[in-house]
C-alpha positions as CSV (number, residue, x, y, z in Angstrom):
1,M,-73.9,41.9,34.8
2,S,-74.6,44.2,31.9
3,H,-72.3,45.7,29.3
4,I,-72.7,49.5,29.4
5,L,-71.2,51.7,26.7
6,Q,-70.5,55.3,27.9
7,L,-70.6,57.7,24.9
8,T,-68.6,60.8,25.9
9,I,-68.1,64.0,24.0
10,L,-64.4,64.8,23.5
11,R,-61.9,62.5,25.3
12,Y,-61.3,59.6,27.7
13,P,-59.5,59.0,30.1
14,E,-58.2,62.6,30.1
15,I,-60.0,65.0,32.5
16,E,-60.2,68.6,31.4
17,G,-63.8,69.4,32.4
18,G,-66.8,68.4,34.4
19,V,-68.2,65.9,31.9
20,D,-64.8,64.2,31.7
21,T,-64.9,63.9,35.5
22,M,-68.4,62.5,35.5
23,V,-67.7,59.9,32.8
24,A,-64.4,58.8,34.4
25,S,-66.1,58.5,37.8
26,I,-69.0,56.4,36.5
27,V,-66.7,54.1,34.5
28,T,-64.4,53.6,37.5
29,H,-67.3,52.5,39.8
30,L,-69.4,50.6,37.3
31,K,-66.6,48.4,36.1
32,Q,-66.5,46.8,39.6
33,R,-69.9,45.2,38.9
34,H,-70.4,45.4,35.1
35,K,-68.6,45.3,31.8
36,V,-68.0,48.9,30.8
37,S,-66.6,50.4,27.6
38,V,-66.3,54.0,26.2
39,F,-67.0,55.5,22.8
40,V,-65.3,58.7,21.9
41,P,-66.6,60.4,18.6
42,G,-63.6,60.4,16.2
43,G,-62.1,63.4,14.4
44,W,-62.5,64.1,10.7
45,D,-59.7,61.8,9.6
46,Q,-61.0,58.8,11.6
47,K,-63.1,56.9,9.0
48,T,-62.7,53.5,10.4
49,L,-63.3,52.1,13.9
50,S,-60.3,52.3,16.2
51,R,-59.9,50.2,19.4
52,R,-57.6,50.9,22.4
53,S,-57.9,50.5,26.1
54,A,-57.1,52.5,29.3
55,E,-57.0,50.9,32.7
56,G,-58.7,47.8,31.4
57,V,-61.6,49.8,29.8
58,P,-62.0,49.3,26.0
59,I,-62.3,52.6,24.1
60,Y,-63.8,52.8,20.6
61,S,-63.8,55.7,18.2
62,I,-65.0,56.5,14.7
63,R,-66.2,59.8,13.2
64,L,-69.9,60.4,13.3
65,R,-70.3,62.4,10.1
66,M,-73.3,64.7,10.0
67,P,-75.5,65.4,6.9
68,F,-74.8,69.1,6.9
69,G,-71.5,70.8,7.0
70,H,-71.0,74.4,8.1
71,R,-72.2,75.6,4.6
72,H,-74.9,73.0,4.2
73,S,-73.4,72.1,0.8
74,V,-74.8,69.4,-1.5
75,T,-71.3,67.8,-1.5
76,A,-71.4,67.4,2.3
77,F,-74.8,65.9,2.2
78,L,-73.9,63.4,-0.5
79,G,-70.8,62.4,1.4
80,W,-72.9,61.8,4.4
81,L,-75.4,59.7,2.4
82,I,-72.5,57.4,1.4
83,E,-70.8,57.2,4.8
84,F,-73.9,57.1,7.1
85,P,-75.0,53.5,6.4
86,R,-71.4,52.2,6.5
87,T,-70.9,53.8,9.9
88,L,-74.2,52.4,11.2
89,L,-73.2,48.9,10.1
90,T,-69.9,49.3,11.9
91,L,-71.7,50.4,15.1
92,R,-74.2,47.5,14.8
93,S,-71.4,45.0,14.4
94,L,-69.6,46.5,17.4
95,A,-72.7,46.3,19.6
96,R,-73.4,42.7,18.6
97,E,-69.8,41.6,18.8
98,Q,-69.3,43.1,22.3
99,G,-72.8,42.3,23.6
100,I,-73.5,45.9,24.5
101,D,-76.8,46.0,26.5
102,I,-77.3,49.8,26.9
103,I,-75.6,53.1,25.8
104,H,-75.3,56.1,28.0
105,A,-74.8,59.2,26.0
106,H,-73.5,62.3,27.7
107,M,-74.9,65.7,26.6
108,G,-77.6,65.9,23.9
109,K,-75.9,66.1,20.5
110,D,-77.2,66.1,16.9
111,Y,-74.9,63.2,16.1
112,H,-77.0,61.1,18.6
113,L,-79.2,60.5,15.6
114,Y,-76.9,57.5,15.0
115,L,-78.2,56.0,18.3
116,R,-81.8,56.3,17.2
117,V,-81.3,54.7,13.8
118,L,-79.1,52.1,15.4
119,R,-81.9,51.2,17.7
120,W,-84.2,50.8,14.7
121,L,-81.6,48.3,13.4
122,G,-81.8,46.2,16.5
123,G,-79.2,48.1,18.5
124,P,-79.3,48.6,22.2
125,P,-81.5,51.2,24.0
126,Y,-79.9,54.4,25.0
127,V,-80.1,57.0,27.7
128,I,-79.1,60.7,27.2
129,T,-77.9,62.8,30.1
130,L,-78.4,66.6,29.6
131,H,-75.9,69.2,30.8
132,R,-76.0,73.0,30.7
133,A,-74.9,73.8,27.2
134,E,-77.4,71.8,25.1
135,V,-80.3,73.3,27.1
136,A,-79.2,76.9,27.6
137,D,-77.7,77.2,24.1
138,F,-80.3,75.1,22.2
139,H,-81.8,78.1,20.4
140,S,-78.4,79.3,19.2
141,L,-78.0,76.0,17.2
142,S,-78.8,75.8,13.5
143,S,-82.3,74.7,12.7
144,S,-80.9,71.4,11.3
145,S,-79.0,70.7,14.5
146,Q,-82.0,71.5,16.6
147,W,-84.1,69.1,14.6
148,L,-81.6,66.3,14.7
149,M,-81.1,66.7,18.5
150,K,-84.8,66.5,19.1
151,F,-85.0,63.5,16.8
152,A,-82.4,61.7,19.0
153,L,-84.1,62.7,22.2
154,R,-87.4,61.3,21.1
155,G,-85.8,57.9,20.6
156,A,-84.1,57.7,24.0
157,A,-85.3,55.2,26.5
158,R,-84.7,57.8,29.2
159,I,-83.7,61.4,29.2
160,N,-81.9,62.6,32.3
161,A,-80.4,65.9,33.5
162,V,-77.6,66.6,36.1
163,A,-79.8,68.8,38.2
164,R,-83.5,69.3,39.1
165,W,-83.7,72.8,37.8
166,L,-82.1,71.7,34.5
167,A,-84.6,68.8,34.1
168,L,-87.5,71.3,34.5
169,D,-85.9,73.8,32.1
170,A,-85.3,71.1,29.6
171,E,-89.0,70.1,29.7
172,R,-89.8,73.7,28.8
173,I,-87.2,73.8,26.0
174,F,-88.2,70.4,24.6
175,P,-92.0,70.2,25.0
176,G,-93.5,66.8,24.5
177,I,-90.1,65.1,25.1
178,G,-90.1,63.5,28.6
179,P,-90.7,63.4,31.4
180,I,-87.1,64.3,32.0
181,T,-85.6,63.0,35.3
182,W,-82.5,64.0,37.1
183,V,-79.5,62.5,38.9
184,H,-77.2,65.0,40.6
185,N,-73.5,64.9,39.7
186,G,-71.3,63.4,42.4
187,F,-67.7,63.6,43.4
188,T,-65.5,61.6,45.8
189,L,-61.8,62.3,46.2
190,P,-60.1,59.5,44.3
191,D,-57.2,59.4,46.8
192,R,-56.7,61.5,49.9
193,S,-53.0,61.8,49.0
194,L,-53.9,63.8,46.0
195,V,-54.9,66.8,48.0
196,A,-52.4,66.5,50.9
197,P,-49.1,68.5,51.0
198,P,-46.8,68.8,49.2
199,I,-48.5,71.0,46.6
200,A,-48.1,70.3,42.9
201,T,-44.4,70.4,42.1
202,H,-44.6,73.1,39.4
203,F,-46.2,75.5,41.9
204,A,-44.0,74.7,44.8
205,E,-41.7,77.7,44.4
206,S,-44.1,80.3,43.2
207,L,-47.3,79.5,45.1
208,P,-48.5,82.6,47.0
209,Q,-49.0,82.3,50.8
210,R,-52.6,83.3,50.5
211,Y,-54.7,82.7,47.4
212,A,-58.3,82.1,46.2
213,I,-59.0,79.9,43.3
214,M,-61.4,79.9,40.3
215,V,-61.8,76.9,38.1
216,G,-63.6,76.8,34.7
217,A,-63.2,77.0,30.9
218,F,-62.8,80.5,29.6
219,D,-66.4,81.1,28.6
220,P,-68.5,84.2,29.3
221,Y,-71.1,82.2,31.3
222,K,-68.4,81.4,33.9
223,G,-68.2,85.1,35.0
224,H,-64.5,85.5,34.9
225,E,-64.6,89.3,34.5
226,T,-66.8,89.6,37.6
227,A,-64.0,88.0,39.5
228,F,-61.3,90.2,38.0
229,R,-63.3,93.3,38.8
230,A,-63.9,92.1,42.4
231,W,-60.1,91.7,42.9
232,Q,-59.6,95.3,41.8
233,L,-61.9,96.4,44.7
234,L,-60.2,94.4,47.4
235,P,-58.7,96.6,50.1
236,E,-55.0,97.3,50.6
237,S,-54.9,94.8,53.4
238,L,-55.7,92.0,50.9
239,R,-53.2,93.0,48.2
240,D,-51.3,89.8,49.0
241,L,-54.4,87.6,48.2
242,E,-53.8,86.3,44.7
243,L,-56.5,84.8,42.5
244,L,-55.4,81.7,40.7
245,V,-57.5,81.1,37.6
246,V,-57.4,77.5,36.4
247,G,-58.7,76.9,32.8
248,D,-58.1,78.1,29.3
249,G,-59.9,79.0,26.1
250,A,-60.1,81.4,23.2
251,L,-60.9,84.3,25.5
252,R,-57.5,84.1,27.2
253,P,-56.0,87.1,25.3
254,H,-59.1,89.2,26.1
255,Y,-58.9,88.2,29.8
256,E,-55.2,89.1,29.9
257,A,-56.0,92.5,28.5
258,V,-58.8,93.1,31.0
259,I,-56.5,92.1,33.9
260,V,-53.8,94.6,32.8
261,Q,-56.4,97.3,32.2
262,L,-57.7,96.8,35.8
263,G,-54.2,97.1,37.2
264,C,-54.4,93.5,38.7
265,G,-51.5,91.9,36.7
266,Q,-49.6,91.1,40.0
267,R,-52.7,89.8,41.8
268,I,-54.4,87.6,39.2
269,R,-52.6,84.6,37.7
270,L,-54.0,82.7,34.7
271,V,-52.7,79.3,35.5
272,G,-54.0,77.6,32.4
273,Q,-55.1,74.0,32.0
274,I,-53.3,71.7,34.4
275,P,-53.8,68.0,35.4
276,H,-56.9,67.3,37.5
277,H,-55.0,66.1,40.5
278,D,-53.0,69.3,40.6
279,V,-56.2,71.3,40.5
280,L,-57.4,69.4,43.6
281,R,-54.1,70.2,45.3
282,L,-54.5,73.9,44.6
283,M,-58.0,73.8,45.9
284,R,-56.9,72.2,49.1
285,G,-54.6,75.1,49.9
286,A,-57.0,77.9,48.8
287,L,-58.6,80.4,51.2
288,T,-61.8,80.2,49.2
289,M,-63.2,79.2,45.8
290,V,-65.1,81.8,43.8
291,L,-67.8,80.8,41.4
292,P,-69.4,83.9,39.9
293,S,-71.1,82.0,37.1
294,R,-74.1,83.3,35.1
295,S,-75.2,79.8,34.3
296,E,-74.2,76.2,35.2
297,G,-75.7,72.8,34.9
298,F,-74.3,71.4,38.1
299,A,-70.7,72.5,38.5
300,Y,-68.1,69.9,39.4
301,A,-65.9,72.7,40.7
302,L,-68.4,73.3,43.5
303,L,-68.4,69.6,44.4
304,E,-64.7,69.4,44.4
305,A,-64.3,72.4,46.6
306,G,-66.7,70.8,49.1
307,A,-64.9,67.5,49.0
308,V,-61.6,69.1,50.0
309,G,-63.4,71.3,52.6
310,I,-62.8,74.9,51.5
311,P,-65.5,77.6,51.6
312,V,-67.1,78.9,48.4
313,V,-68.6,82.2,47.2
314,C,-71.0,81.5,44.4
315,S,-73.6,83.4,42.4
316,Q,-77.3,83.1,43.0
317,I,-78.2,80.7,40.2
318,P,-80.4,77.5,40.4
319,A,-77.5,75.1,40.0
320,F,-75.7,76.4,43.0
321,L,-78.8,76.9,45.1
322,E,-79.5,73.1,44.9
323,V,-76.5,72.7,47.1
324,I,-75.6,76.1,48.8
325,A,-77.6,77.8,51.5
326,N,-76.2,81.3,52.1
327,G,-74.4,81.6,55.4
328,V,-74.7,77.9,56.1
329,N,-72.4,76.1,53.7
330,G,-71.2,79.0,51.5
331,L,-71.8,82.6,50.6
332,V,-74.2,83.5,47.8
333,I,-74.0,86.8,45.9
334,P,-76.1,88.3,43.1
335,V,-75.1,87.5,39.5
336,D,-72.6,89.9,37.9
337,D,-72.1,91.8,41.2
338,H,-68.4,92.2,41.5
339,A,-68.8,94.5,44.5
340,A,-70.7,91.8,46.4
341,L,-68.1,89.3,45.4
342,A,-65.3,91.5,46.7
343,A,-67.2,92.0,50.0
344,A,-67.7,88.3,50.5
345,V,-64.0,87.5,49.8
346,E,-63.0,90.2,52.3
347,C,-65.4,88.8,54.9
348,L,-64.0,85.3,54.5
349,A,-60.4,86.5,54.5
350,G,-60.9,88.2,57.9
351,D,-62.8,85.4,59.6
352,A,-61.0,82.1,60.0
353,A,-63.9,80.6,62.1
354,L,-66.4,81.4,59.3
355,R,-64.2,79.8,56.7
356,E,-63.9,76.7,58.9
357,R,-67.6,76.5,59.5
358,L,-68.7,77.0,55.9
359,G,-66.0,74.6,54.5
360,S,-66.9,71.9,57.1
361,N,-70.6,72.2,56.5
362,L,-70.1,72.0,52.7
363,Q,-67.8,69.0,53.1
364,Q,-70.4,67.2,55.1
365,Q,-73.1,68.0,52.5
366,I,-71.0,66.7,49.6
367,H,-70.0,63.5,51.5
368,S,-73.6,62.9,52.5
369,H,-75.5,63.6,49.3
370,F,-73.3,64.2,46.3
371,T,-70.8,61.3,46.2
372,V,-69.7,59.3,43.1
373,E,-71.3,56.3,44.8
374,A,-74.7,57.9,45.1
375,M,-74.5,59.1,41.5
376,T,-73.4,55.8,40.1
377,D,-75.9,53.8,42.1
378,A,-78.7,56.0,40.7
379,Y,-77.5,55.5,37.1
380,E,-77.2,51.7,37.7
381,R,-80.8,51.6,38.8
382,L,-81.7,53.7,35.7
383,Y,-80.0,51.2,33.5
384,A,-81.7,48.2,35.2
385,E,-85.1,49.9,34.8
386,V,-84.5,50.5,31.1
387,L,-83.4,46.9,30.5
388,G,-86.3,45.6,32.6
389,G,-88.8,47.9,31.0
390,T,-90.0,49.5,34.2
391,R,-90.7,53.1,35.1
392,R,-89.1,55.1,37.8
393,P,-89.5,58.2,40.0
394,R,-88.5,61.6,38.7
395,N,-85.3,61.4,40.7
396,P,-83.8,57.9,40.6
397,A,-81.9,58.6,43.8
398,Q,-85.2,58.6,45.6
399,T,-85.7,54.9,45.2
400,E,-83.3,54.2,48.1
401,R,-84.1,57.2,50.3
């Protein structure tokens, strides 16, 4: 049995996004065979180490101050010089006290420099799993953040991505760092009752009879406006088909204005951020899920839709094409093509047999190849190989196929 520390990005055990779902799933399954704890980077006011627990899992937090503030001021750098060694000693004491064997850091971040320096001080080896943002948006980072992120990646015992295409793209973005392997995200329904009727209580009275669903943070890469414009094109016969948009973000006022401008105020509902089990309930009753993203790492919304057995319409991007075959287990449309999205939704709405076939095929695909168990087993082998000093295939899941 090993002690594995999961370093997440924003929160635990709350679930508001795909990384949250991934970390919570890994922790839940690993703790059956290992000692598992979680580290959440603290806010600005958190200068000392805090300790709490959730469902028997220890959660640690302290701020990981960076050498450069937004203005790269001398004062910020001097403050970091004073605080950095103190924080490192705290982390080293924690690692020794708790007997942490390996750290799994989720998303490549500049503050992972702490992990590399900690390793120099005798701390545990670490693995970094890359998601979409740190690869796709790398060149938009400041030069100092780029350097620090690459510094941390070079010290990792393994670098992993959540999809094959992302691993290959990361090798292009980070030449000389690698090879970068991949483990696909996985999802298994935590409890069948979560997606069975009755629907979430706060929707019980206002839930439309027919609706489609879109799930994702309000970010341009998710393609929300493509979905809004598609709903404007739906024929009169589908005026009762409402689009429920789950998620939130700074773009909400802009999206609200676009919906009004398109005349879709009665047909598109911005649901906001709701508990994860309520999202699953809404998915279960949807006619379809639409995923018009311009970019994704490996979307959890797709896995969740497949797990509950509803058909999806998704854009033609690598992350989706690693799962979806057009006409077999979903419908694939060109990126930013709202007319094609409208046509696909209309097709599904009028063909119950097609919806059943696509949803069933996708469900079988998820249950066969993209489960939490498969994902966790692959990471468990990865940890064992790091601790044992062995190499592994490009895709750790291949070791048992």
